[in-house]
C-alpha positions as CSV (number, residue, x, y, z in Angstrom):
1,M,-44.8,2.8,58.3
2,K,-44.2,-0.3,56.1
3,K,-45.2,-2.6,58.8
4,T,-48.8,-1.4,58.8
5,L,-49.2,-3.0,55.4
6,A,-47.9,-6.4,56.6
7,I,-50.3,-9.2,57.4
8,S,-50.6,-10.1,61.1
9,I,-50.8,-13.8,61.7
10,L,-52.1,-15.0,65.0
11,M,-50.3,-18.0,66.4
12,A,-50.2,-19.8,69.7
13,L,-47.0,-19.4,71.7
14,A,-46.6,-23.0,72.6
15,I,-45.9,-25.0,69.4
16,V,-45.5,-28.4,71.1
17,G,-47.7,-30.9,69.4
18,F,-48.1,-29.2,66.0
19,S,-48.5,-31.9,63.4
20,Q,-46.8,-32.1,60.0
21,E,-49.0,-30.6,57.3
22,H,-49.2,-31.3,53.6
23,I,-49.6,-28.2,51.6
24,Q,-51.4,-28.1,48.2
25,Q,-48.8,-27.0,45.7
26,P,-49.4,-26.3,41.9
27,T,-46.9,-29.0,40.9
28,A,-48.2,-30.1,37.5
29,I,-49.1,-28.4,34.3
30,S,-51.4,-31.1,32.9
31,T,-52.1,-30.1,29.3
32,W,-50.8,-27.6,26.9
33,D,-52.3,-27.4,23.3
34,Y,-50.0,-25.9,20.7
35,I,-51.4,-24.2,17.5
36,Y,-49.2,-24.0,14.4
37,Q,-49.4,-21.1,12.0
38,N,-51.3,-23.3,9.5
39,G,-53.9,-24.1,12.2
40,E,-52.9,-27.6,12.8
41,E,-53.1,-28.5,16.5
42,S,-50.3,-30.4,18.2
43,P,-51.5,-31.6,21.6
44,F,-48.8,-31.5,24.2
45,N,-49.6,-33.2,27.6
46,K,-47.1,-32.4,30.3
47,D,-47.4,-33.8,33.8
48,I,-45.0,-33.1,36.6
49,T,-45.0,-34.8,40.1
50,L,-42.9,-33.6,42.9
51,Q,-42.3,-35.3,46.3
52,Y,-40.4,-34.2,49.3
53,D,-39.0,-36.0,52.3
54,E,-39.9,-35.2,55.9
55,R,-37.1,-32.5,56.1
56,G,-38.2,-30.7,53.0
57,N,-35.7,-32.1,50.5
58,L,-36.9,-32.9,47.0
59,S,-36.9,-36.7,46.9
60,Y,-38.7,-37.5,43.7
61,Y,-39.4,-35.7,40.4
62,D,-41.4,-37.2,37.5
63,H,-41.9,-35.3,34.2
64,H,-44.0,-36.9,31.4
65,I,-44.6,-35.3,28.0
66,N,-47.1,-37.0,25.7
67,Y,-46.9,-36.3,22.0
68,P,-49.0,-38.1,19.3
69,S,-45.7,-39.6,18.2
70,G,-44.7,-41.0,21.5
71,V,-44.0,-40.4,25.2
72,Y,-41.0,-38.7,26.6
73,F,-40.2,-38.7,30.2
74,T,-37.7,-37.7,32.8
75,W,-37.7,-39.0,36.4
76,K,-35.2,-38.3,39.2
77,R,-34.7,-39.6,42.7
78,F,-32.7,-37.8,45.3
79,S,-31.1,-38.8,48.7
80,H,-29.8,-36.4,51.3
81,D,-27.7,-36.9,54.5
82,A,-28.3,-35.6,58.0
83,L,-27.0,-32.2,57.0
84,N,-29.4,-32.0,54.0
85,R,-26.6,-32.4,51.6
86,L,-27.4,-34.2,48.3
87,T,-25.6,-37.6,48.4
88,F,-27.3,-39.4,45.5
89,K,-29.2,-38.6,42.4
90,H,-30.7,-41.0,39.9
91,E,-31.9,-39.6,36.5
92,D,-33.7,-41.6,33.8
93,F,-34.6,-40.2,30.3
94,Q,-36.7,-41.8,27.6
95,E,-37.4,-40.7,24.0
96,N,-39.3,-43.0,21.8
97,S,-37.6,-46.4,22.3
98,Y,-34.3,-45.0,23.5
99,W,-33.6,-44.8,27.2
100,W,-30.6,-43.6,29.1
101,S,-29.9,-43.2,32.7
102,Y,-27.4,-41.6,35.1
103,K,-26.5,-42.2,38.8
104,Y,-24.6,-39.5,40.7
105,Y,-22.8,-40.1,44.0
106,Y,-21.6,-37.1,46.1
107,T,-19.2,-37.0,49.0
108,Y,-18.3,-34.0,51.2
109,D,-15.7,-32.9,53.7
110,D,-16.6,-31.7,57.3
111,S,-17.2,-28.2,56.0
112,S,-19.7,-29.4,53.4
113,N,-17.3,-28.8,50.5
114,L,-18.0,-31.2,47.6
115,L,-15.0,-33.6,47.4
116,E,-16.1,-36.0,44.8
117,C,-18.8,-36.7,42.2
118,L,-18.9,-40.2,40.7
119,V,-21.2,-40.7,37.8
120,E,-22.5,-44.0,36.4
121,Y,-24.2,-44.3,33.0
122,S,-26.4,-46.8,31.2
123,D,-27.9,-46.6,27.8
124,R,-30.3,-49.2,26.5
125,Y,-33.1,-49.8,24.0
126,M,-36.4,-50.6,25.5
127,Q,-36.8,-53.9,23.8
128,Y,-33.6,-55.3,25.4
129,Y,-34.2,-54.0,29.0
130,T,-30.6,-54.0,29.9
131,Y,-30.0,-52.2,33.2
132,E,-26.2,-52.6,33.5
133,Y,-24.4,-49.5,34.7
134,A,-20.8,-48.5,34.1
135,I,-18.7,-45.7,35.5
136,A,-19.0,-42.7,33.1
137,Y,-16.7,-40.2,34.8
138,K,-15.6,-38.8,38.2
139,D,-14.8,-35.3,39.3
140,V,-12.5,-34.7,42.3
141,Y,-12.1,-31.4,44.1
142,Q,-9.4,-29.9,46.3
143,Y,-9.7,-27.0,48.8
144,E,-7.4,-24.7,50.8
145,N,-8.9,-22.6,53.6
146,G,-12.4,-23.5,52.4
147,K,-11.7,-22.3,48.8
148,K,-11.7,-24.6,45.8
149,T,-8.2,-24.8,44.3
150,R,-8.4,-27.7,41.9
151,W,-10.9,-29.8,39.9
152,D,-9.8,-33.1,38.3
153,H,-12.0,-34.7,35.7
154,F,-11.6,-38.4,35.0
155,N,-13.2,-40.4,32.2
156,F,-13.7,-44.2,32.3
157,T,-11.6,-45.7,29.6
158,D,-10.6,-49.4,29.2
159,S,-12.0,-50.3,32.6
160,T,-9.9,-47.5,34.2
161,L,-10.5,-44.0,35.4
162,V,-8.2,-41.8,33.3
163,L,-7.4,-38.1,33.9
164,Q,-8.8,-36.1,31.0
165,N,-8.3,-32.6,32.2
166,Y,-8.1,-30.5,35.3
167,Y,-8.7,-26.9,36.4
168,L,-6.7,-24.7,38.8
169,Y,-8.2,-21.7,40.5
170,D,-6.5,-18.5,41.7
171,Y,-8.1,-16.0,44.0
172,S,-7.9,-12.3,44.5
173,D,-8.6,-10.7,47.9
174,I,-12.3,-11.8,47.8
175,D,-13.9,-15.2,47.9
176,N,-14.4,-15.4,44.2
177,W,-11.6,-16.8,42.1
178,S,-9.8,-14.4,39.8
179,S,-8.7,-17.0,37.2
180,E,-9.6,-20.5,36.2
181,T,-7.0,-22.4,34.1
182,E,-7.7,-25.7,32.3
183,Y,-5.0,-28.2,31.6
184,N,-5.0,-31.5,29.6
185,A,-3.8,-34.8,30.9
186,N,-0.3,-34.0,29.7
187,N,-0.2,-30.9,31.9
188,Q,-0.4,-28.6,28.9
189,P,-2.5,-25.4,29.3
190,V,-5.7,-25.4,27.3
191,T,-7.8,-22.3,28.2
192,K,-7.6,-19.6,30.8
193,T,-10.5,-17.5,32.1
194,E,-9.9,-14.4,34.2
195,Y,-12.4,-12.4,36.2
196,T,-12.6,-9.0,37.7
197,Y,-15.3,-8.0,40.2
198,S,-17.0,-4.9,41.6
199,D,-17.0,-4.0,45.2
200,S,-20.2,-5.9,45.7
201,Q,-18.7,-8.9,43.9
202,E,-20.6,-8.8,40.6
203,V,-18.5,-10.0,37.6
204,L,-17.2,-6.9,35.7
205,T,-15.1,-8.7,33.1
206,K,-14.6,-12.2,31.9
207,T,-11.6,-12.8,29.6
208,V,-11.0,-16.1,27.9
209,A,-7.6,-17.0,26.3
210,N,-6.5,-20.2,24.5
211,W,-3.0,-21.6,24.8
212,S,-1.0,-21.7,21.6
213,T,1.4,-24.7,21.4
214,E,3.0,-23.0,18.4
215,T,4.0,-19.8,20.2
216,E,3.8,-21.3,23.8
217,A,1.8,-18.2,24.8
218,W,-1.8,-17.3,25.7
219,C,-3.9,-16.0,22.8
220,N,-6.9,-13.8,23.5
221,S,-10.2,-15.4,22.5
222,S,-13.2,-13.6,24.0
223,L,-14.1,-10.9,26.4
224,I,-17.3,-10.0,28.3
225,E,-17.8,-6.7,30.1
226,N,-20.7,-6.0,32.4
227,T,-21.9,-2.8,34.0
228,Y,-24.3,-2.5,37.0
229,S,-26.4,0.2,38.6
230,D,-25.9,1.3,42.2
231,T,-28.5,-1.3,43.2
232,Q,-26.6,-4.1,41.4
233,E,-29.0,-4.3,38.4
234,L,-27.3,-5.5,35.2
235,L,-27.2,-2.5,32.9
236,S,-25.2,-3.8,30.0
237,R,-23.3,-6.8,28.7
238,A,-20.8,-6.3,25.9
239,A,-19.2,-9.3,24.2
240,F,-15.9,-9.0,22.1
241,T,-13.8,-11.4,20.1
242,W,-10.1,-11.0,19.5
243,S,-8.8,-10.1,16.1
244,E,-5.4,-11.6,15.3
245,E,-5.3,-9.5,12.2
246,T,-5.7,-6.1,13.9
247,E,-4.6,-7.3,17.4
248,T,-7.7,-5.6,18.9
249,W,-11.0,-6.5,20.5
250,L,-13.8,-6.4,18.0
251,N,-17.4,-5.9,19.0
252,S,-19.5,-9.1,18.9
253,S,-22.7,-8.0,20.7
254,L,-24.0,-5.5,23.2
255,T,-27.1,-6.0,25.3
256,E,-28.5,-3.1,27.3
257,Y,-31.1,-3.2,30.0
258,D,-33.5,-0.5,31.3
259,Y,-35.5,-0.9,34.5
260,S,-38.4,0.8,36.3
261,D,-38.5,0.3,40.1
262,G,-36.2,-2.7,39.6
263,I,-38.4,-4.3,36.9
264,L,-36.9,-4.9,33.5
265,I,-38.9,-2.8,30.9
266,E,-36.5,-2.7,27.9
267,K,-33.7,-4.8,26.4
268,R,-31.7,-3.7,23.4
269,I,-29.4,-6.0,21.5
270,T,-26.8,-4.9,18.9
271,N,-24.8,-7.5,16.9
272,W,-21.7,-6.9,14.9
273,S,-20.1,-8.8,12.0
274,D,-16.6,-8.1,10.7
275,G,-16.5,-4.9,12.7
276,E,-19.8,-3.6,11.3
277,I,-23.3,-3.5,12.9
278,S,-25.3,-6.3,11.4
279,Q,-28.5,-6.1,13.4
280,Q,-30.1,-4.1,16.1
281,K,-33.1,-5.4,18.1
282,R,-35.0,-4.5,21.2
283,Q,-37.6,-6.1,23.4
284,L,-40.2,-4.1,25.4
285,Y,-41.9,-5.6,28.5
286,E,-45.3,-4.8,30.0
287,Y,-46.7,-6.1,33.3
288,D,-50.0,-6.3,35.2
289,E,-50.6,-5.1,38.8
290,N,-49.3,-8.4,40.1
291,G,-46.0,-8.2,38.4
292,N,-46.8,-10.8,35.7
293,C,-45.4,-10.1,32.3
294,T,-48.3,-9.6,30.0
295,Q,-46.5,-8.7,26.7
296,I,-43.1,-8.8,25.1
297,L,-42.8,-6.6,22.0
298,F,-40.0,-7.6,19.6
299,Q,-38.7,-4.9,17.3
300,T,-35.9,-4.6,14.7
301,M,-34.0,-1.5,13.6
302,V,-34.9,-0.5,10.0
303,E,-33.4,2.6,8.5
304,G,-32.7,4.1,12.0
305,V,-36.1,3.4,13.4
306,Y,-37.3,0.4,15.6
307,A,-40.1,-1.4,13.7
308,D,-42.5,-3.9,15.2
309,R,-41.9,-7.5,14.1
310,N,-43.5,-9.8,16.7
311,R,-45.1,-9.8,20.1
312,A,-45.9,-12.4,22.8
313,I,-49.1,-12.0,24.9
314,Y,-49.6,-13.8,28.2
315,L,-52.8,-14.4,30.2
316,Y,-52.9,-15.5,33.9
317,D,-55.5,-17.0,36.2
318,E,-56.4,-15.8,39.7
319,N,-53.4,-17.7,41.1
320,N,-51.0,-15.8,38.7
321,L,-50.4,-19.0,36.7
322,C,-49.9,-18.5,33.0
323,T,-52.9,-19.9,31.1
324,N,-52.3,-18.6,27.6
325,A,-49.3,-17.6,25.4
326,N,-50.1,-16.1,22.0
327,A,-47.6,-15.2,19.2
328,E,-48.5,-12.5,16.8
329,R,-46.6,-10.8,13.9
330,W,-47.0,-7.3,12.4
331,N,-47.9,-7.3,8.7
332,D,-47.3,-3.5,8.3
333,T,-51.0,-2.7,9.0
334,T,-52.2,-4.9,11.9
335,W,-51.3,-7.7,14.2
336,V,-52.1,-11.2,12.9
337,L,-51.3,-14.7,14.2
338,G,-47.8,-15.6,13.5
339,G,-44.7,-17.4,14.8
340,F,-42.1,-16.1,17.2
341,P,-38.6,-15.1,16.1
342,S,-36.4,-18.1,15.8
343,D,-34.3,-17.2,18.8
344,T,-37.3,-16.7,21.1
345,Y,-38.7,-19.2,23.6
346,L,-42.4,-19.5,24.3
347,F,-42.5,-18.7,28.0
348,F,-41.2,-15.6,29.7
349,D,-41.4,-16.9,33.2
350,D,-38.5,-19.1,34.4
351,I,-40.9,-21.7,35.9
352,Y,-41.6,-22.9,32.4
353,S,-38.0,-23.2,31.4
354,D,-38.2,-27.0,31.3
355,V,-40.9,-26.8,28.7
356,N,-38.7,-24.5,26.6
357,D,-35.8,-26.9,26.9
358,V,-38.0,-29.7,25.6
359,I,-39.6,-28.0,22.6
360,G,-36.7,-25.7,21.8
361,S,-37.5,-22.6,19.7
362,I,-41.1,-22.4,18.6
363,V,-40.8,-21.1,15.1
364,N,-44.2,-21.0,13.4
365,R,-46.1,-21.8,16.5
366,T,-48.7,-19.2,17.3
367,R,-50.5,-20.2,20.4
368,A,-50.1,-22.3,23.5
369,E,-53.1,-22.7,25.8
370,V,-53.2,-24.5,29.1
371,T,-56.3,-26.7,29.8
372,E,-55.6,-27.8,33.3
373,Y,-53.3,-27.2,36.3
374,V,-53.0,-30.1,38.7
375,T,-52.3,-29.6,42.4
376,T,-50.9,-32.5,44.5
377,P,-50.4,-32.7,48.3
378,N,-46.7,-32.5,48.8
379,P,-45.0,-31.7,52.1
380,K,-42.9,-28.5,51.7
381,Y,-40.8,-27.5,54.7
382,M,-39.0,-24.2,55.2
383,L,-35.5,-25.2,56.4
384,E,-34.2,-21.7,56.1
385,P,-31.6,-20.8,58.7
386,L,-32.0,-18.1,61.3
387,N,-32.4,-14.7,59.8
388,L,-30.1,-12.4,61.9
389,E,-30.9,-9.2,60.0
390,S,-34.3,-9.0,61.6
391,E,-36.2,-7.4,64.5
392,W,-37.9,-9.1,67.4
393,F,-40.2,-8.1,70.3
394,Y,-40.4,-10.3,73.3
395,E,-42.8,-9.8,76.3
396,I,-41.2,-9.0,79.7
397,Q,-43.2,-10.0,82.8
398,N,-42.1,-7.6,85.5
399,E,-42.1,-8.5,89.2
400,D,-44.8,-6.0,90.0
401,G,-47.1,-7.7,87.4
402,S,-46.7,-5.1,84.7
403,I,-45.8,-6.1,81.1
404,T,-43.1,-4.3,79.1
405,Y,-41.0,-5.4,76.1
406,Q,-37.6,-6.6,75.1
407,H,-36.5,-5.4,71.7
408,L,-33.8,-7.1,69.5
409,E,-32.7,-5.5,66.3
410,Y,-29.9,-6.2,63.8
411,A,-27.7,-3.1,63.6
412,S,-24.6,-3.9,61.5
413,D,-21.8,-6.3,61.1
414,T,-18.5,-6.3,63.0
415,T,-15.3,-8.4,63.3
416,I,-14.3,-10.4,66.3
417,G,-11.2,-12.5,65.8
418,N,-11.6,-14.4,62.6
419,E,-15.4,-14.2,62.5
420,R,-17.8,-11.6,61.1
421,P,-20.8,-11.6,63.5
422,K,-24.0,-9.5,63.4
423,I,-24.5,-6.8,66.1
424,I,-27.8,-7.4,67.8
425,V,-28.9,-4.4,69.9
426,R,-30.8,-5.9,72.9
427,S,-33.0,-3.4,74.9
428,N,-34.9,-4.4,78.0
429,T,-37.5,-1.9,79.2
430,Q,-38.7,-2.6,82.7
431,Y,-40.5,-1.0,85.6
432,D,-38.5,-0.2,88.8
433,R,-40.3,1.6,91.7
434,D,-42.8,3.2,89.4
435,T,-40.2,4.4,86.9
436,I,-39.1,2.9,83.5
437,I,-35.5,1.7,83.0
438,T,-34.2,0.8,79.6
439,E,-31.0,-1.3,79.6
440,V,-29.2,-1.5,76.2
441,T,-26.6,-4.2,75.5
442,H,-25.0,-5.4,72.3
443,E,-24.9,-9.1,71.5
444,Y,-22.7,-10.6,68.7
445,V,-24.2,-13.5,66.8
446,Y,-23.3,-15.3,63.5
447,E,-24.5,-18.4,61.7
448,E,-22.5,-21.1,59.8
449,D,-23.9,-24.3,58.3
450,G,-27.0,-24.2,60.5
451,M,-25.0,-23.5,63.7
452,V,-25.8,-20.2,65.5
453,Y,-22.9,-18.9,67.6
454,W,-23.0,-16.2,70.3
455,W,-20.1,-14.3,71.8
456,N,-19.4,-15.0,75.5
457,N,-17.7,-11.9,76.8
458,D,-16.6,-13.6,80.0
459,L,-14.9,-16.5,78.2
460,Q,-13.9,-14.3,75.2
461,Q,-15.0,-16.9,72.8
462,F,-18.1,-17.9,70.7
463,T,-20.4,-20.5,72.1
464,T,-23.1,-22.5,70.4
465,L,-26.5,-20.9,70.9
466,Y,-28.6,-23.0,68.5
467,D,-27.9,-26.2,66.5
468,L,-30.5,-26.0,63.8
469,N,-29.3,-29.3,62.3
470,A,-30.0,-31.2,65.5
471,E,-32.2,-34.3,65.5
472,E,-34.3,-35.8,68.3
473,G,-32.0,-37.0,71.1
474,D,-29.1,-34.7,70.2
475,E,-27.6,-32.3,72.7
476,W,-25.4,-29.2,72.7
477,I,-23.9,-26.9,75.4
478,V,-24.6,-23.2,75.7
479,D,-22.0,-21.3,77.8
480,V,-23.5,-18.4,79.6
481,G,-21.0,-16.3,81.6
482,M,-18.9,-18.8,83.5
483,E,-21.8,-21.4,83.6
484,A,-23.1,-23.8,81.0
485,I,-26.5,-25.2,80.0
486,T,-26.9,-28.6,78.3
487,M,-29.7,-28.4,75.8
488,H,-31.5,-31.6,74.9
489,V,-33.7,-32.0,71.7
490,D,-36.9,-33.7,72.8
491,A,-38.5,-33.7,69.4
492,V,-38.3,-32.2,65.9
493,E,-41.5,-31.2,64.2
494,Y,-42.8,-28.7,61.7
495,Y,-44.7,-25.6,62.4
496,E,-47.1,-24.4,59.7
497,L,-47.3,-20.6,59.2
498,N,-48.8,-18.8,56.3
499,G,-48.8,-21.8,54.0
500,L,-45.2,-22.9,54.8
501,N,-43.8,-25.4,57.3
502,Y,-40.8,-24.4,59.4
503,R,-38.6,-26.9,61.1
504,T,-39.0,-26.7,64.9
505,L,-36.8,-28.0,67.7
506,H,-38.5,-28.7,71.0
507,V,-35.6,-28.3,73.5
508,S,-35.3,-28.5,77.3
509,D,-32.6,-28.3,79.9
510,A,-32.3,-29.6,83.5
511,N,-33.1,-26.3,85.3
512,N,-35.6,-25.0,82.8
513,Q,-33.3,-22.1,81.9
514,F,-33.6,-22.2,78.1
515,T,-36.5,-24.7,77.6
516,G,-38.8,-23.9,74.8
517,D,-39.1,-24.1,71.0
518,I,-36.6,-23.0,68.4
519,V,-38.1,-22.3,65.0
520,C,-35.8,-22.2,62.0
521,N,-35.8,-18.7,60.5
522,F,-37.4,-17.2,63.6
523,G,-35.3,-18.1,66.6
524,H,-36.3,-19.1,70.2
525,M,-40.0,-18.5,70.8
526,T,-39.6,-17.8,74.5
527,N,-36.4,-15.9,74.8
528,F,-33.8,-15.4,72.1
529,F,-30.9,-15.6,74.6
530,P,-30.9,-17.7,77.8
531,E,-32.3,-14.8,79.9
532,R,-33.2,-16.8,82.9
533,L,-29.4,-17.5,83.5
534,M,-28.2,-14.1,82.1
535,N,-30.5,-12.2,84.5
536,R,-31.0,-14.7,87.3
537,N,-31.4,-12.1,90.0
538,A,-33.4,-9.6,88.0
539,N,-36.9,-8.6,88.9
540,F,-38.3,-9.6,85.5
541,T,-38.6,-12.6,83.1
542,V,-38.7,-12.7,79.3
543,D,-41.7,-14.7,78.5
544,G,-42.4,-15.1,74.8
545,L,-42.0,-13.7,71.2
546,R,-44.8,-11.2,70.4
547,C,-43.7,-9.7,67.0
548,Y,-41.1,-10.6,64.4
549,W,-40.2,-8.7,61.3
550,I,-37.8,-9.4,58.4
551,N,-37.0,-6.4,56.2
552,D,-40.0,-4.4,57.6
553,T,-42.3,-7.3,56.8
554,L,-44.3,-8.7,59.8
555,L,-44.2,-12.5,59.8
556,Y,-45.3,-13.2,63.4
557,H,-47.9,-11.7,65.7
558,N,-49.0,-13.2,69.0
559,G,-50.9,-11.5,71.8
560,E,-53.5,-8.7,72.0
561,D,-51.1,-5.7,71.5
562,D,-50.8,-4.4,68.0
563,C,-47.3,-5.0,66.6
564,D,-47.3,-1.6,64.7
565,A,-48.2,0.1,68.0
566,I,-45.3,-1.6,69.7
567,Y,-43.0,-0.7,66.8
568,A,-44.1,3.0,66.9
569,A,-43.7,3.2,70.7
570,W,-40.1,2.0,70.4
571,H,-39.0,3.8,67.2
572,N,-41.0,7.0,67.6
573,G,-42.3,7.2,71.1
574,I,-41.2,9.1,74.2
575,E,-39.4,7.2,77.0
576,E,-39.9,8.2,80.6
577,T,-36.9,9.1,82.7
578,S,-36.3,8.0,86.3
579,D,-37.8,11.2,87.7
580,G,-40.9,11.1,85.6
581,A,-39.6,13.3,82.8
582,A,-39.4,12.3,79.1
583,F,-37.3,13.4,76.2
584,E,-37.4,13.4,72.4
585,V,-34.5,13.6,69.9
586,Y,-34.7,15.2,66.5
587,P,-34.0,15.3,63.6
588,N,-33.7,11.6,63.1
589,P,-31.6,11.0,61.0
590,A,-29.4,13.8,62.2
591,Y,-26.5,15.5,60.5
592,N,-24.5,18.1,62.5
593,I,-26.8,19.0,65.4
594,L,-29.0,16.8,67.5
595,F,-31.8,18.4,69.5
596,V,-32.8,16.8,72.9
597,E,-36.2,18.1,74.0
598,T,-37.4,17.3,77.5
599,V,-41.1,17.4,78.2
600,C,-43.4,17.0,81.2
601,T,-40.8,18.5,83.6
602,P,-41.3,21.9,85.2
603,S,-37.7,22.1,86.2
604,L,-34.8,19.9,85.2
605,P,-32.1,19.0,87.8
606,A,-28.8,20.7,87.0
607,E,-26.9,17.4,87.4
608,Q,-28.9,15.7,84.6
609,K,-26.4,14.1,82.2
610,Y,-26.5,12.6,78.8
611,R,-24.4,9.9,77.3
612,I,-24.1,8.8,73.6
613,T,-22.9,5.3,72.8
614,N,-22.1,3.6,69.5
615,L,-23.1,0.0,68.4
616,M,-20.2,-1.4,70.3
617,G,-21.4,0.1,73.5
618,Q,-18.6,2.6,73.6
619,T,-19.3,6.1,74.9
620,V,-18.5,8.6,72.2
621,L,-20.0,11.8,73.6
622,S,-21.3,12.9,77.1
623,G,-22.3,16.1,78.9
624,N,-24.9,17.8,80.9
625,I,-28.5,18.7,79.9
626,T,-28.8,22.4,80.8
627,A,-31.9,23.4,78.7
628,E,-35.3,22.0,77.9
629,N,-34.3,22.1,74.2
630,Q,-30.6,21.1,74.3
631,Q,-28.4,21.2,71.2
632,I,-25.6,18.7,70.9
633,N,-22.9,19.0,68.2
634,I,-22.5,15.6,66.6
635,E,-20.6,16.7,63.4
636,K,-17.6,14.6,64.4
637,L,-19.5,11.4,64.7
638,P,-19.2,9.0,61.8
639,A,-22.4,8.0,60.0
640,G,-24.2,5.1,61.7
641,M,-26.6,4.2,64.5
642,Y,-26.2,5.6,68.0
643,F,-28.0,5.6,71.4
644,I,-28.5,8.6,73.7
645,T,-29.2,8.0,77.4
646,V,-30.7,10.6,79.7
647,G,-31.1,9.4,83.2
648,N,-32.4,5.9,82.8
649,A,-34.1,6.3,79.4
650,T,-32.5,5.6,76.1
651,Q,-33.4,6.7,72.6
652,K,-32.0,5.5,69.2
653,F,-30.9,7.9,66.5
654,V,-29.0,7.8,63.2
655,V,-26.2,10.0,62.0
656,K,-26.1,10.7,58.3
């Protein structure tokens, strides 16, 4: 079972009083030394500083590069509103004595769609120290039903914002636009880009056409075609240009990708010129046991055979940080120091992309060696929303003093009205007069912009369950049945777990029905749903999160019981029936026949019945148990997850 490999992290149930923590982050690459092919060293000192605000938003970024010829720097400041939306960005750039600066102002609508971006610009020479800003441009966006339909771009000319061009967007039956058309200020078309998508919404084709004022028609320009694997890995990208002479698409380039267990291992590039293949290249990738790329081998097709040309070799420290990048070339007999191909950047890992942007291609450079990594104490807070495709175990305190468990598990998506909620299967296992009863219900939950909504079956509407954006002093109402709970946020703090800080709401209500702590990404730490009001007259109380998984990875473990044992007991164990019997179901997954085997029972009452329900709680099959190894024909059941109940016990099974 995958969960047995996960790391259990012991945490206290009550998180009130946890203080904010600063986490040591590797935020700066202090010094890189570059070696040219002729042996001349070019020292390259690069320092980065990152700072975050108390909510985890990046608030400051400082990037200095020190060359013998001068200092180059970039610094940025960011501001965010109460919904963590970026509202202001200030960027400064300096190269030798020239300095330029931008200020960005962002505004949004109530649905967090970007309405406007106003940009101010200032360029100045250091010796004059002029800090005057003027409007550079402004972008304005329009929406219909939450979809962007128009983008206007204005330039600042003669003290006035003047429309330069605008874009109109059309949509297919999915959320991605099917075409994007650019117009100039005179309402004349300029370019049109059309897209097609796969069922999983990857871009399949992108076609660009230019408007001809002479023919007043669209003229094809370029085409890109992508293919994907069943797991959405990009397999190939073909580029074409339109030939007016032949009125056909001509090959421009083709890039093909090969993977092993989802990891890129080979990339082949074919280029065409005037309809003929002009060059064929490939890159082969090797990795260490930690998934770090250790080598890229560059080859070129020569007389039908790929021949070695260059290779890049990477070394890493114990923290998986790259410490050395070497370039070598093949001289027909052996590898010697040599430059990279002209179209190759130094670093394979995306985290060094800013270095690549600064130095461009590294023709003739043969080695780059890091001399120091600097870590700085920066607060980093996980503000991730609630993960509703997860699995939870809560502890149940029964009236007789025994402890059982409540199990919550994401099952699938469904549609209610205009919403697309998750189906959460909620199973309460409790003791009742020395027998075990498992009650299974289906809850419907979805999240939007930090608000978690829960379906109230009595009111036939969604109610707010969590407001993850709430600040100290805020309130919201949870409707439970025909009653309501007013939730008050007493404090907002951050809970440190496994090197990350998660935003935590300490909430309370007047009757202590939903009081507790809500951790972003986890949910309520005492009871996911307001159980005290949902089950007010029940002989049990839900009393705390014990285990929490995301995609089979255990993130949370509290209490003495082993989470894997709990998992095994639920997923693979035998549940007792009300008369002391137990049953197993197999195979699981099942295809045409499901076997129900009863054990520990000398004789089975003739009136013992079974009932099979789907994820919506609807009964799809029912009948009598007449044998200790009963066969049930399920060939007419659609594929999916089901529950079978015998007496008071319930088991889960899957139909393939």
